[in-house]
All heavy atoms as TSV, in Angstrom:
chain	resi	resn	atom	element	x	y	z
A	1	MET	N	N	36.522	-44.315	28.283
A	1	MET	CA	C	36.677	-43.241	29.224
A	1	MET	C	C	35.774	-42.067	28.848
A	1	MET	O	O	35.633	-41.739	27.692
A	1	MET	CB	C	38.103	-42.737	29.219
A	1	MET	CG	C	39.014	-43.556	30.000
A	1	MET	SD	S	40.536	-42.671	29.864
A	1	MET	CE	C	41.267	-42.889	31.303
A	2	THR	N	N	35.238	-41.447	29.876
A	2	THR	CA	C	34.417	-40.262	29.627
A	2	THR	C	C	35.181	-39.036	30.128
A	2	THR	O	O	35.889	-39.095	31.128
A	2	THR	CB	C	33.082	-40.365	30.368
A	2	THR	OG1	O	33.349	-40.494	31.754
A	2	THR	CG2	C	32.284	-41.546	29.863
A	3	GLN	N	N	35.000	-37.968	29.413
A	3	GLN	CA	C	35.649	-36.721	29.807
A	3	GLN	C	C	34.607	-35.799	30.435
A	3	GLN	O	O	33.495	-35.688	29.932
A	3	GLN	CB	C	36.270	-36.029	28.605
A	3	GLN	CG	C	37.450	-36.776	28.051
A	3	GLN	CD	C	38.056	-36.011	26.883
A	3	GLN	OE1	O	37.419	-35.154	26.314
A	3	GLN	NE2	N	39.283	-36.360	26.543
A	4	THR	N	N	34.965	-35.187	31.505
A	4	THR	CA	C	34.066	-34.226	32.131
A	4	THR	C	C	34.463	-32.829	31.669
A	4	THR	O	O	35.641	-32.496	31.563
A	4	THR	CB	C	34.153	-34.292	33.664
A	4	THR	OG1	O	35.504	-34.051	34.058
A	4	THR	CG2	C	33.705	-35.653	34.166
A	5	ALA	N	N	33.458	-32.036	31.393
A	5	ALA	CA	C	33.724	-30.680	30.931
A	5	ALA	C	C	34.084	-29.791	32.118
A	5	ALA	O	O	33.508	-29.901	33.199
A	5	ALA	CB	C	32.497	-30.129	30.220
A	6	ALA	N	N	35.037	-28.930	31.904
A	6	ALA	CA	C	35.432	-27.986	32.950
A	6	ALA	C	C	34.335	-26.932	33.081
A	6	ALA	O	O	33.752	-26.514	32.085
A	6	ALA	CB	C	36.759	-27.336	32.591
A	7	PRO	N	N	34.030	-26.532	34.293
A	7	PRO	CA	C	32.989	-25.509	34.458
A	7	PRO	C	C	33.428	-24.185	33.813
A	7	PRO	O	O	34.588	-23.807	33.865
A	7	PRO	CB	C	32.847	-25.371	35.965
A	7	PRO	CG	C	34.111	-25.912	36.525
A	7	PRO	CD	C	34.616	-26.939	35.562
A	8	ALA	N	N	32.465	-23.523	33.218
A	8	ALA	CA	C	32.762	-22.251	32.565
A	8	ALA	C	C	33.024	-21.177	33.620
A	8	ALA	O	O	32.302	-21.064	34.599
A	8	ALA	CB	C	31.601	-21.840	31.683
A	9	VAL	N	N	34.062	-20.433	33.414
A	9	VAL	CA	C	34.404	-19.349	34.333
A	9	VAL	C	C	33.726	-18.084	33.820
A	9	VAL	O	O	33.960	-17.663	32.690
A	9	VAL	CB	C	35.933	-19.148	34.389
A	9	VAL	CG1	C	36.292	-17.982	35.292
A	9	VAL	CG2	C	36.612	-20.423	34.836
A	10	PRO	N	N	32.853	-17.473	34.626
A	10	PRO	CA	C	32.177	-16.256	34.158
A	10	PRO	C	C	33.162	-15.094	34.038
A	10	PRO	O	O	34.038	-14.909	34.877
A	10	PRO	CB	C	31.128	-15.985	35.226
A	10	PRO	CG	C	31.645	-16.671	36.443
A	10	PRO	CD	C	32.440	-17.860	35.958
A	11	LEU	N	N	32.993	-14.334	32.988
A	11	LEU	CA	C	33.840	-13.169	32.789
A	11	LEU	C	C	33.282	-12.005	33.599
A	11	LEU	O	O	32.070	-11.859	33.739
A	11	LEU	CB	C	33.871	-12.796	31.303
A	11	LEU	CG	C	34.500	-13.830	30.378
A	11	LEU	CD1	C	34.345	-13.393	28.932
A	11	LEU	CD2	C	35.962	-14.026	30.724
A	12	PRO	N	N	34.140	-11.164	34.124
A	12	PRO	CA	C	33.637	-10.013	34.881
A	12	PRO	C	C	32.904	-9.040	33.956
A	12	PRO	O	O	33.255	-8.878	32.796
A	12	PRO	CB	C	34.892	-9.380	35.473
A	12	PRO	CG	C	36.017	-9.877	34.636
A	12	PRO	CD	C	35.589	-11.214	34.107
A	13	ILE	N	N	31.891	-8.412	34.514
A	13	ILE	CA	C	31.112	-7.444	33.739
A	13	ILE	C	C	31.838	-6.111	33.765
A	13	ILE	O	O	32.226	-5.622	34.824
A	13	ILE	CB	C	29.697	-7.297	34.331
A	13	ILE	CG1	C	28.971	-8.627	34.258
A	13	ILE	CG2	C	28.928	-6.212	33.607
A	13	ILE	CD1	C	27.640	-8.618	34.969
A	14	ARG	N	N	32.024	-5.528	32.596
A	14	ARG	CA	C	32.679	-4.225	32.500
A	14	ARG	C	C	31.613	-3.139	32.524
A	14	ARG	O	O	30.666	-3.169	31.752
A	14	ARG	CB	C	33.490	-4.138	31.232
A	14	ARG	CG	C	34.594	-5.204	31.202
A	14	ARG	CD	C	35.449	-5.015	30.038
A	14	ARG	NE	N	36.173	-3.756	30.263
A	14	ARG	CZ	C	37.231	-3.372	29.570
A	14	ARG	NH1	N	37.668	-4.128	28.605
A	14	ARG	NH2	N	37.829	-2.237	29.830
A	15	ILE	N	N	31.754	-2.182	33.421
A	15	ILE	CA	C	30.820	-1.069	33.528
A	15	ILE	C	C	31.404	0.114	32.763
A	15	ILE	O	O	32.471	0.623	33.128
A	15	ILE	CB	C	30.578	-0.696	34.998
A	15	ILE	CG1	C	29.987	-1.888	35.749
A	15	ILE	CG2	C	29.677	0.531	35.098
A	15	ILE	CD1	C	29.859	-1.686	37.223
A	16	PRO	N	N	30.721	0.574	31.728
A	16	PRO	CA	C	31.248	1.691	30.932
A	16	PRO	C	C	31.004	3.036	31.625
A	16	PRO	O	O	30.008	3.706	31.396
A	16	PRO	CB	C	30.468	1.590	29.625
A	16	PRO	CG	C	29.182	0.947	30.020
A	16	PRO	CD	C	29.513	0.017	31.162
A	17	VAL	N	N	31.941	3.433	32.469
A	17	VAL	CA	C	31.777	4.637	33.282
A	17	VAL	C	C	31.664	5.877	32.398
A	17	VAL	O	O	30.879	6.784	32.685
A	17	VAL	CB	C	32.954	4.778	34.277
A	17	VAL	CG1	C	32.869	6.079	35.044
A	17	VAL	CG2	C	32.980	3.597	35.220
A	18	ARG	N	N	32.394	5.930	31.299
A	18	ARG	CA	C	32.340	7.107	30.422
A	18	ARG	C	C	30.981	7.270	29.757
A	18	ARG	O	O	30.611	8.359	29.374
A	18	ARG	CB	C	33.414	7.018	29.356
A	18	ARG	CG	C	34.784	7.180	29.927
A	18	ARG	CD	C	35.830	7.127	28.870
A	18	ARG	NE	N	37.136	7.103	29.493
A	18	ARG	CZ	C	38.209	7.619	28.957
A	18	ARG	NH1	N	38.143	8.173	27.776
A	18	ARG	NH2	N	39.346	7.562	29.585
A	19	GLU	N	N	30.232	6.189	29.621
A	19	GLU	CA	C	28.887	6.280	29.052
A	19	GLU	C	C	27.845	6.584	30.123
A	19	GLU	O	O	26.820	7.190	29.833
A	19	GLU	CB	C	28.526	4.973	28.345
A	19	GLU	CG	C	29.371	4.698	27.123
A	19	GLU	CD	C	29.050	3.373	26.485
A	19	GLU	OE1	O	27.999	2.793	26.825
A	19	GLU	OE2	O	29.847	2.920	25.665
A	20	ILE	N	N	28.087	6.185	31.347
A	20	ILE	CA	C	27.130	6.381	32.431
A	20	ILE	C	C	27.263	7.769	33.046
A	20	ILE	O	O	26.265	8.360	33.484
A	20	ILE	CB	C	27.319	5.290	33.506
A	20	ILE	CG1	C	26.945	3.935	32.928
A	20	ILE	CG2	C	26.512	5.588	34.738
A	20	ILE	CD1	C	27.220	2.785	33.853
A	21	LEU	N	N	28.454	8.330	33.066
A	21	LEU	CA	C	28.715	9.596	33.747
A	21	LEU	C	C	27.833	10.757	33.273
A	21	LEU	O	O	27.287	11.476	34.117
A	21	LEU	CB	C	30.192	9.944	33.632
A	21	LEU	CG	C	30.726	10.972	34.608
A	21	LEU	CD1	C	30.478	10.530	36.036
A	21	LEU	CD2	C	32.209	11.183	34.387
A	22	PRO	N	N	27.627	10.991	31.974
A	22	PRO	CA	C	26.735	12.093	31.586
A	22	PRO	C	C	25.294	11.886	32.062
A	22	PRO	O	O	24.635	12.843	32.482
A	22	PRO	CB	C	26.802	12.099	30.062
A	22	PRO	CG	C	28.045	11.387	29.721
A	22	PRO	CD	C	28.285	10.405	30.809
A	23	TRP	N	N	24.810	10.659	32.017
A	23	TRP	CA	C	23.448	10.386	32.489
A	23	TRP	C	C	23.345	10.552	33.992
A	23	TRP	O	O	22.332	11.045	34.502
A	23	TRP	CB	C	23.015	8.982	32.074
A	23	TRP	CG	C	22.790	8.891	30.614
A	23	TRP	CD1	C	23.616	8.316	29.690
A	23	TRP	CD2	C	21.682	9.411	29.885
A	23	TRP	NE1	N	23.085	8.451	28.449
A	23	TRP	CE2	C	21.894	9.117	28.529
A	23	TRP	CE3	C	20.542	10.109	30.246
A	23	TRP	CZ2	C	20.999	9.491	27.541
A	23	TRP	CZ3	C	19.648	10.481	29.256
A	23	TRP	CH2	C	19.875	10.181	27.929
A	24	ALA	N	N	24.372	10.161	34.720
A	24	ALA	CA	C	24.368	10.345	36.171
A	24	ALA	C	C	24.355	11.825	36.525
A	24	ALA	O	O	23.645	12.250	37.443
A	24	ALA	CB	C	25.580	9.657	36.796
A	25	GLY	N	N	25.118	12.635	35.803
A	25	GLY	CA	C	25.098	14.076	36.028
A	25	GLY	C	C	23.737	14.680	35.731
A	25	GLY	O	O	23.269	15.560	36.455
A	26	PHE	N	N	23.085	14.202	34.672
A	26	PHE	CA	C	21.754	14.686	34.319
A	26	PHE	C	C	20.735	14.334	35.396
A	26	PHE	O	O	19.903	15.157	35.772
A	26	PHE	CB	C	21.347	14.097	32.966
A	26	PHE	CG	C	19.994	14.512	32.496
A	26	PHE	CD1	C	19.726	15.831	32.187
A	26	PHE	CD2	C	18.981	13.582	32.358
A	26	PHE	CE1	C	18.477	16.222	31.747
A	26	PHE	CE2	C	17.730	13.951	31.924
A	26	PHE	CZ	C	17.478	15.283	31.617
A	27	VAL	N	N	20.805	13.123	35.927
A	27	VAL	CA	C	19.891	12.689	36.990
A	27	VAL	C	C	20.123	13.507	38.258
A	27	VAL	O	O	19.163	13.912	38.931
A	27	VAL	CB	C	20.049	11.177	37.247
A	27	VAL	CG1	C	19.344	10.755	38.517
A	27	VAL	CG2	C	19.525	10.382	36.060
A	28	VAL	N	N	21.375	13.788	38.589
A	28	VAL	CA	C	21.680	14.606	39.771
A	28	VAL	C	C	21.122	16.021	39.585
A	28	VAL	O	O	20.546	16.603	40.522
A	28	VAL	CB	C	23.199	14.628	40.045
A	28	VAL	CG1	C	23.569	15.712	41.039
A	28	VAL	CG2	C	23.664	13.276	40.535
A	29	LEU	N	N	21.262	16.589	38.389
A	29	LEU	CA	C	20.719	17.916	38.124
A	29	LEU	C	C	19.198	17.938	38.268
A	29	LEU	O	O	18.643	18.844	38.895
A	29	LEU	CB	C	21.122	18.372	36.719
A	29	LEU	CG	C	20.597	19.735	36.291
A	29	LEU	CD1	C	21.219	20.827	37.137
A	29	LEU	CD2	C	20.852	19.950	34.822
A	30	LEU	N	N	18.519	16.935	37.728
A	30	LEU	CA	C	17.063	16.853	37.872
A	30	LEU	C	C	16.650	16.694	39.329
A	30	LEU	O	O	15.659	17.283	39.768
A	30	LEU	CB	C	16.506	15.707	37.041
A	30	LEU	CG	C	16.484	15.908	35.537
A	30	LEU	CD1	C	15.921	14.668	34.847
A	30	LEU	CD2	C	15.686	17.131	35.158
A	31	ALA	N	N	17.411	15.908	40.085
A	31	ALA	CA	C	17.096	15.715	41.502
A	31	ALA	C	C	17.272	17.018	42.283
A	31	ALA	O	O	16.463	17.331	43.162
A	31	ALA	CB	C	17.980	14.622	42.097
A	32	LEU	N	N	18.300	17.793	41.959
A	32	LEU	CA	C	18.495	19.069	42.643
A	32	LEU	C	C	17.404	20.070	42.293
A	32	LEU	O	O	16.942	20.827	43.158
A	32	LEU	CB	C	19.874	19.647	42.300
A	32	LEU	CG	C	21.061	18.929	42.928
A	32	LEU	CD1	C	22.365	19.500	42.399
A	32	LEU	CD2	C	21.004	19.019	44.433
A	33	ILE	N	N	16.959	20.075	41.055
A	33	ILE	CA	C	15.857	20.955	40.658
A	33	ILE	C	C	14.578	20.558	41.384
A	33	ILE	O	O	13.844	21.412	41.905
A	33	ILE	CB	C	15.675	20.934	39.132
A	33	ILE	CG1	C	16.849	21.642	38.468
A	33	ILE	CG2	C	14.363	21.583	38.722
A	33	ILE	CD1	C	16.890	21.494	36.964
A	34	ALA	N	N	14.308	19.264	41.460
A	34	ALA	CA	C	13.114	18.792	42.174
A	34	ALA	C	C	13.201	19.138	43.659
A	34	ALA	O	O	12.212	19.565	44.265
A	34	ALA	CB	C	12.943	17.290	41.985
A	35	LEU	N	N	14.384	18.969	44.240
A	35	LEU	CA	C	14.562	19.319	45.654
A	35	LEU	C	C	14.345	20.810	45.888
A	35	LEU	O	O	13.748	21.209	46.883
A	35	LEU	CB	C	15.949	18.904	46.136
A	35	LEU	CG	C	16.250	19.154	47.603
A	35	LEU	CD1	C	15.331	18.307	48.471
A	35	LEU	CD2	C	17.692	18.858	47.901
A	36	TYR	N	N	14.798	21.653	44.966
A	36	TYR	CA	C	14.564	23.095	45.106
A	36	TYR	C	C	13.073	23.396	45.099
A	36	TYR	O	O	12.584	24.145	45.933
A	36	TYR	CB	C	15.254	23.872	43.985
A	36	TYR	CG	C	14.780	25.303	43.928
A	36	TYR	CD1	C	15.235	26.211	44.870
A	36	TYR	CD2	C	13.850	25.718	43.000
A	36	TYR	CE1	C	14.775	27.525	44.867
A	36	TYR	CE2	C	13.386	27.021	42.986
A	36	TYR	CZ	C	13.856	27.925	43.918
A	36	TYR	OH	O	13.398	29.199	43.914
A	37	PHE	N	N	12.350	22.821	44.142
A	37	PHE	CA	C	10.932	23.134	44.044
A	37	PHE	C	C	10.145	22.617	45.248
A	37	PHE	O	O	9.185	23.234	45.678
A	37	PHE	CB	C	10.338	22.598	42.742
A	37	PHE	CG	C	10.605	23.495	41.582
A	37	PHE	CD1	C	11.395	23.071	40.541
A	37	PHE	CD2	C	10.069	24.763	41.535
A	37	PHE	CE1	C	11.648	23.902	39.473
A	37	PHE	CE2	C	10.308	25.605	40.465
A	37	PHE	CZ	C	11.107	25.174	39.431
A	38	VAL	N	N	10.559	21.493	45.801
A	38	VAL	CA	C	9.851	20.967	46.968
A	38	VAL	C	C	10.232	21.726	48.235
A	38	VAL	O	O	9.386	22.008	49.075
A	38	VAL	CB	C	10.132	19.453	47.140
A	38	VAL	CG1	C	9.609	18.955	48.465
A	38	VAL	CG2	C	9.511	18.678	46.008
A	39	SER	N	N	11.490	22.127	48.355
A	39	SER	CA	C	11.930	22.691	49.623
A	39	SER	C	C	11.932	24.212	49.686
A	39	SER	O	O	11.624	24.779	50.727
A	39	SER	CB	C	13.338	22.187	49.947
A	39	SER	OG	O	14.250	22.671	48.973
A	40	ALA	N	N	12.280	24.907	48.623
A	40	ALA	CA	C	12.521	26.339	48.753
A	40	ALA	C	C	11.687	27.209	47.830
A	40	ALA	O	O	11.887	28.410	47.804
A	40	ALA	CB	C	13.995	26.622	48.495
A	41	GLU	N	N	10.788	26.671	47.069
A	41	GLU	CA	C	10.015	27.469	46.113
A	41	GLU	C	C	8.853	28.141	46.824
A	41	GLU	O	O	7.710	27.709	46.755
A	41	GLU	CB	C	9.522	26.597	44.967
A	41	GLU	CG	C	8.655	27.297	43.958
A	41	GLU	CD	C	9.300	28.479	43.272
A	41	GLU	OE1	O	10.511	28.518	43.121
A	41	GLU	OE2	O	8.553	29.376	42.889
A	42	GLN	N	N	9.170	29.188	47.550
A	42	GLN	CA	C	8.148	30.027	48.178
A	42	GLN	C	C	8.835	31.248	48.746
A	42	GLN	O	O	10.029	31.245	49.002
A	42	GLN	CB	C	7.394	29.293	49.282
A	42	GLN	CG	C	8.214	29.000	50.516
A	42	GLN	CD	C	7.388	28.293	51.559
A	42	GLN	OE1	O	6.411	27.650	51.275
A	42	GLN	NE2	N	7.808	28.397	52.796
A	43	GLY	N	N	8.111	32.276	48.923
A	43	GLY	CA	C	8.640	33.460	49.580
A	43	GLY	C	C	9.679	34.218	48.775
A	43	GLY	O	O	9.533	34.422	47.578
A	44	ALA	N	N	10.759	34.628	49.417
A	44	ALA	CA	C	11.770	35.480	48.794
A	44	ALA	C	C	12.569	34.760	47.719
A	44	ALA	O	O	13.104	35.393	46.817
A	44	ALA	CB	C	12.717	36.010	49.863
A	45	THR	N	N	12.681	33.431	47.784
A	45	THR	CA	C	13.475	32.696	46.800
A	45	THR	C	C	12.631	32.147	45.667
A	45	THR	O	O	13.113	31.340	44.886
A	45	THR	CB	C	14.219	31.532	47.474
A	45	THR	OG1	O	13.248	30.632	48.013
A	45	THR	CG2	C	15.133	32.038	48.565
A	46	ALA	N	N	11.395	32.575	45.552
A	46	ALA	CA	C	10.487	32.017	44.554
A	46	ALA	C	C	10.897	32.425	43.142
A	46	ALA	O	O	11.222	33.581	42.877
A	46	ALA	CB	C	9.063	32.464	44.823
A	47	VAL	N	N	10.898	31.473	42.230
A	47	VAL	CA	C	11.166	31.736	40.824
A	47	VAL	C	C	9.889	32.213	40.152
A	47	VAL	O	O	9.911	33.099	39.304
A	47	VAL	CB	C	11.719	30.471	40.132
A	47	VAL	CG1	C	11.866	30.694	38.638
A	47	VAL	CG2	C	13.036	30.069	40.742
A	48	PHE	N	N	8.758	31.646	40.545
A	48	PHE	CA	C	7.465	32.002	39.984
A	48	PHE	C	C	6.695	32.837	41.002
A	48	PHE	O	O	6.722	32.561	42.200
A	48	PHE	CB	C	6.663	30.744	39.625
A	48	PHE	CG	C	7.387	29.851	38.646
A	48	PHE	CD1	C	7.968	28.673	39.063
A	48	PHE	CD2	C	7.490	30.221	37.315
A	48	PHE	CE1	C	8.636	27.865	38.174
A	48	PHE	CE2	C	8.159	29.414	36.419
A	48	PHE	CZ	C	8.738	28.229	36.838
A	49	ALA	N	N	5.988	33.848	40.527
A	49	ALA	CA	C	5.317	34.780	41.422
A	49	ALA	C	C	4.060	34.202	42.062
A	49	ALA	O	O	3.681	34.596	43.151
A	49	ALA	CB	C	4.959	36.057	40.663
A	50	ASN	N	N	3.401	33.286	41.417
A	50	ASN	CA	C	2.152	32.758	41.972
A	50	ASN	C	C	2.417	31.547	42.865
A	50	ASN	O	O	3.552	31.138	43.048
A	50	ASN	CB	C	1.190	32.400	40.842
A	50	ASN	CG	C	1.859	31.558	39.785
A	50	ASN	OD1	O	2.841	30.904	40.070
A	50	ASN	ND2	N	1.346	31.593	38.578
A	51	MET	N	N	1.369	30.978	43.421
A	51	MET	CA	C	1.507	29.867	44.370
A	51	MET	C	C	1.247	28.500	43.733
A	51	MET	O	O	1.040	27.530	44.438
A	51	MET	CB	C	0.533	30.077	45.536
A	51	MET	CG	C	0.837	31.303	46.380
A	51	MET	SD	S	2.369	31.121	47.289
A	51	MET	CE	C	1.881	29.943	48.506
A	52	TYR	N	N	1.241	28.406	42.407
A	52	TYR	CA	C	0.925	27.127	41.758
A	52	TYR	C	C	1.946	26.042	42.090
A	52	TYR	O	O	1.577	24.902	42.370
A	52	TYR	CB	C	0.836	27.296	40.249
A	52	TYR	CG	C	-0.320	28.154	39.798
A	52	TYR	CD1	C	-0.125	29.241	38.975
A	52	TYR	CD2	C	-1.609	27.878	40.230
A	52	TYR	CE1	C	-1.179	30.033	38.570
A	52	TYR	CE2	C	-2.674	28.654	39.838
A	52	TYR	CZ	C	-2.452	29.734	39.008
A	52	TYR	OH	O	-3.494	30.507	38.619
A	53	VAL	N	N	3.218	26.374	42.056
A	53	VAL	CA	C	4.250	25.374	42.361
A	53	VAL	C	C	4.140	24.944	43.819
A	53	VAL	O	O	4.228	23.759	44.141
A	53	VAL	CB	C	5.651	25.929	42.049
A	53	VAL	CG1	C	6.726	24.957	42.484
A	53	VAL	CG2	C	5.787	26.232	40.575
A	54	HIS	N	N	3.922	25.894	44.707
A	54	HIS	CA	C	3.788	25.564	46.131
A	54	HIS	C	C	2.614	24.616	46.365
A	54	HIS	O	O	2.732	23.634	47.095
A	54	HIS	CB	C	3.593	26.842	46.948
A	54	HIS	CG	C	3.312	26.572	48.391
A	54	HIS	ND1	N	4.304	26.305	49.292
A	54	HIS	CD2	C	2.150	26.503	49.085
A	54	HIS	CE1	C	3.771	26.102	50.472
A	54	HIS	NE2	N	2.462	26.207	50.379
A	55	GLU	N	N	1.492	24.897	45.748
A	55	GLU	CA	C	0.323	24.042	45.930
A	55	GLU	C	C	0.515	22.673	45.280
A	55	GLU	O	O	0.020	21.665	45.776
A	55	GLU	CB	C	-0.930	24.714	45.375
A	55	GLU	CG	C	-1.345	25.941	46.154
A	55	GLU	CD	C	-1.632	25.643	47.614
A	55	GLU	OE1	O	-2.179	24.561	47.918
A	55	GLU	OE2	O	-1.308	26.490	48.458
A	56	PHE	N	N	1.267	22.616	44.181
A	56	PHE	CA	C	1.501	21.341	43.500
A	56	PHE	C	C	2.369	20.405	44.338
A	56	PHE	O	O	2.141	19.204	44.360
A	56	PHE	CB	C	2.149	21.595	42.137
A	56	PHE	CG	C	2.362	20.358	41.326
A	56	PHE	CD1	C	1.292	19.709	40.744
A	56	PHE	CD2	C	3.629	19.835	41.158
A	56	PHE	CE1	C	1.480	18.566	39.986
A	56	PHE	CE2	C	3.821	18.689	40.409
A	56	PHE	CZ	C	2.745	18.057	39.823
A	57	VAL	N	N	3.358	20.949	45.029
A	57	VAL	CA	C	4.277	20.112	45.816
A	57	VAL	C	C	3.967	20.173	47.313
A	57	VAL	O	O	4.778	19.737	48.129
A	57	VAL	CB	C	5.747	20.508	45.564
A	57	VAL	CG1	C	6.133	20.280	44.130
A	57	VAL	CG2	C	6.011	21.929	45.972
A	58	HIS	N	N	2.811	20.680	47.681
A	58	HIS	CA	C	2.475	20.888	49.089
A	58	HIS	C	C	2.526	19.602	49.911
A	58	HIS	O	O	3.140	19.563	50.988
A	58	HIS	CB	C	1.086	21.534	49.188
A	58	HIS	CG	C	0.737	21.969	50.563
A	58	HIS	ND1	N	-0.081	21.234	51.372
A	58	HIS	CD2	C	1.127	23.051	51.280
A	58	HIS	CE1	C	-0.197	21.857	52.528
A	58	HIS	NE2	N	0.523	22.952	52.496
A	59	ASP	N	N	1.922	18.535	49.445
A	59	ASP	CA	C	1.922	17.286	50.204
A	59	ASP	C	C	3.317	16.675	50.272
A	59	ASP	O	O	3.715	16.115	51.298
A	59	ASP	CB	C	0.928	16.295	49.596
A	59	ASP	CG	C	-0.504	16.748	49.774
A	59	ASP	OD1	O	-0.765	17.540	50.697
A	59	ASP	OD2	O	-1.363	16.318	48.979
A	60	GLY	N	N	4.069	16.766	49.190
A	60	GLY	CA	C	5.447	16.273	49.199
A	60	GLY	C	C	6.318	17.043	50.166
A	60	GLY	O	O	7.207	16.494	50.806
A	61	ARG	N	N	6.037	18.324	50.295
A	61	ARG	CA	C	6.773	19.166	51.235
A	61	ARG	C	C	6.562	18.677	52.664
A	61	ARG	O	O	7.498	18.546	53.450
A	61	ARG	CB	C	6.291	20.605	51.086
A	61	ARG	CG	C	6.993	21.605	51.919
A	61	ARG	CD	C	6.412	22.969	51.664
A	61	ARG	NE	N	6.525	23.326	50.263
A	61	ARG	CZ	C	7.337	24.263	49.805
A	61	ARG	NH1	N	8.060	24.946	50.640
A	61	ARG	NH2	N	7.402	24.531	48.521
A	62	HIS	N	N	5.316	18.379	53.036
A	62	HIS	CA	C	5.044	17.867	54.377
A	62	HIS	C	C	5.580	16.452	54.562
A	62	HIS	O	O	6.041	16.101	55.647
A	62	HIS	CB	C	3.540	17.893	54.657
A	62	HIS	CG	C	3.012	19.270	54.842
A	62	HIS	ND1	N	3.408	20.095	55.866
A	62	HIS	CD2	C	2.115	19.983	54.117
A	62	HIS	CE1	C	2.775	21.243	55.769
A	62	HIS	NE2	N	1.990	21.206	54.717
A	63	LEU	N	N	5.531	15.643	53.497
A	63	LEU	CA	C	6.055	14.276	53.580
A	63	LEU	C	C	7.560	14.284	53.866
A	63	LEU	O	O	8.053	13.439	54.606
A	63	LEU	CB	C	5.767	13.527	52.279
A	63	LEU	CG	C	6.223	12.086	52.215
A	63	LEU	CD1	C	5.397	11.233	53.161
A	63	LEU	CD2	C	6.096	11.554	50.812
A	64	LEU	N	N	8.276	15.248	53.302
A	64	LEU	CA	C	9.715	15.355	53.511
A	64	LEU	C	C	10.085	16.237	54.700
A	64	LEU	O	O	11.250	16.581	54.887
A	64	LEU	CB	C	10.389	15.870	52.242
A	64	LEU	CG	C	10.278	14.937	51.042
A	64	LEU	CD1	C	10.812	15.634	49.805
A	64	LEU	CD2	C	11.011	13.650	51.301
A	65	ALA	N	N	9.088	16.638	55.505
A	65	ALA	CA	C	9.273	17.412	56.741
A	65	ALA	C	C	9.774	18.818	56.506
A	65	ALA	O	O	10.487	19.381	57.333
A	65	ALA	CB	C	10.169	16.674	57.719
A	66	PHE	N	N	9.410	19.442	55.378
A	66	PHE	CA	C	9.688	20.856	55.155
A	66	PHE	C	C	8.493	21.660	55.637
A	66	PHE	O	O	7.380	21.433	55.187
A	66	PHE	CB	C	9.932	21.152	53.676
A	66	PHE	CG	C	11.239	20.639	53.163
A	66	PHE	CD1	C	11.284	19.535	52.345
A	66	PHE	CD2	C	12.422	21.295	53.483
A	66	PHE	CE1	C	12.489	19.063	51.866
A	66	PHE	CE2	C	13.629	20.821	53.014
A	66	PHE	CZ	C	13.664	19.706	52.200
A	67	PRO	N	N	8.694	22.621	56.521
A	67	PRO	CA	C	7.558	23.423	56.979
A	67	PRO	C	C	7.150	24.436	55.904
A	67	PRO	O	O	7.978	24.913	55.141
A	67	PRO	CB	C	8.119	24.142	58.199
A	67	PRO	CG	C	9.582	24.228	57.954
A	67	PRO	CD	C	9.936	22.981	57.185
A	68	CYS	N	N	5.870	24.700	55.830
A	68	CYS	CA	C	5.443	25.708	54.856
A	68	CYS	C	C	4.341	26.608	55.391
A	68	CYS	O	O	3.977	27.571	54.740
A	68	CYS	CB	C	5.025	25.063	53.545
A	68	CYS	SG	S	3.557	24.081	53.640
A	69	HIS	N	N	3.767	26.313	56.546
A	69	HIS	CA	C	2.818	27.255	57.134
A	69	HIS	C	C	2.900	27.220	58.626
A	69	HIS	O	O	3.640	26.620	59.227
A	69	HIS	CB	C	1.378	27.086	56.717
A	69	HIS	CG	C	0.895	25.787	56.285
A	69	HIS	ND1	N	-0.418	25.472	56.314
A	69	HIS	CD2	C	1.490	24.692	55.750
A	69	HIS	CE1	C	-0.593	24.274	55.829
A	69	HIS	NE2	N	0.543	23.791	55.483
């Protein structure tokens, strides 16, 4: 007689939420900073007095449909 092996049952993958949460918060913070510089860094809300940031993100601003001129 031959015995057939039972198929292996895969174990569920455990996602370590407590380890991912600080990194997710950091990524969200970076995304909000990037969104500020692309969308609102000009005029009265400008953090920097010169136009270097505006010129650096100028094409991205138009790509995301933010008006600037």
